[in-house]
N, C-alpha and C positions, 0 to 999 in steps of 0.2 A: 376451874376444875375443883371438884368436891375434895374435902379432906380425906374421905374414905379413898377416892381414886388415887390420891397422892400416896397413901399408905400402900396401896396395892402396887403401884408403879415402884415404890422403894423396895418392896419384897421381890418383885421381878428383877430389879437391878441386882439385888443380893444373890438371887438364884442364878442370874446370868454371870455374875462374877464368880460364883463357885464353879459353874459349868465351864467357864473360860479356863480357870486354873486346872480343873480336872482334865480338860482336853489335851493338856501337855503331857499327861501321864501316858496316853496312848500314841500321841503323834506330836512331833516337834512342830516348830513354827512353819507356816506355809513358805514354800520355797520360791513362789512367784505369784503374781496377780492371777494368773490362769488356775493355779491350784486353789487359791483362796476363793475365786469365783465358783469353781466347781463344787467346793464343799458347801458354800453358802446356798448355791442353787439347789443342791440336793436337800438341804434342810428346809428350804422354802417349798420345794415339791412335796416333801413329807407333811408339812404343815397344811398345804392346800388339800392334800388327800384327806387328812383328818377333818378339815373343815367341810369338805364335800360330804363326809359321813354325817356331820352335825346337820347340815342342810337337808339331807335325804331324811334323816330321822325326825327333823322338825316338820317336814312335809307329812310323814307318816302319822306323827303326833296330832297334826291338825285333822287329817282324815279320820282317825280314830276318835278324836274328840267330837267331831261332827256326828259320828255314829254312836256315840255314848258307849264305846268299847273301852277295854282296859288299856289305859294309856302309859301305865308305869313302865312297861318294857321299853318303850320309846324314850321316855324321860331318862331312864337308867342308861341307855345307850347314848343319848345326847350328852349326858354328863360325863361318861367315859371318854367319848371321842373329843369333847371340849377340853378335858384334862390332858389328852394326848396332844391336841393342837396347841394348847398352852405350852406344854413341855417342849414341843418342836419349835415354837416361836421363841422360847428362852434360848434354845441352841442356835437359832438364827442370830439372835443378839450377841451371844458369846462368840460365834464364828465371826461376826463383824468386828468385835473387839480383837479377836486373834488376827484377823486380817490387818487391822490398823497397827497392832504390835509388830506383826511380821514384816510390814511395809519398811520399817526402820532398817531392817537387815538388807533389803534389796538395793539400797543405795550404794 
């Protein structure tokens, strides 16, 4: 793994840690595995939706590229949806951490 990718992963871990801490401001620890699953599944669904938008706009980008049409609207949308997807995936990581922390209380 490249040094650059390691830096990105460190930044993702920092963002996930902040999101994990922030999540307790709105909601306490998960009461059960079922609740934890539901929250994680919701975040995964949201990330998948954003990724579908990335893929759709990437296809549109290719079609517009082949036609020598203006591609910047597609690029701008891809960028925005990718950012949204990354944020959702950071929430997935944070909710996995919250699940692990909550699990200690279920015993």
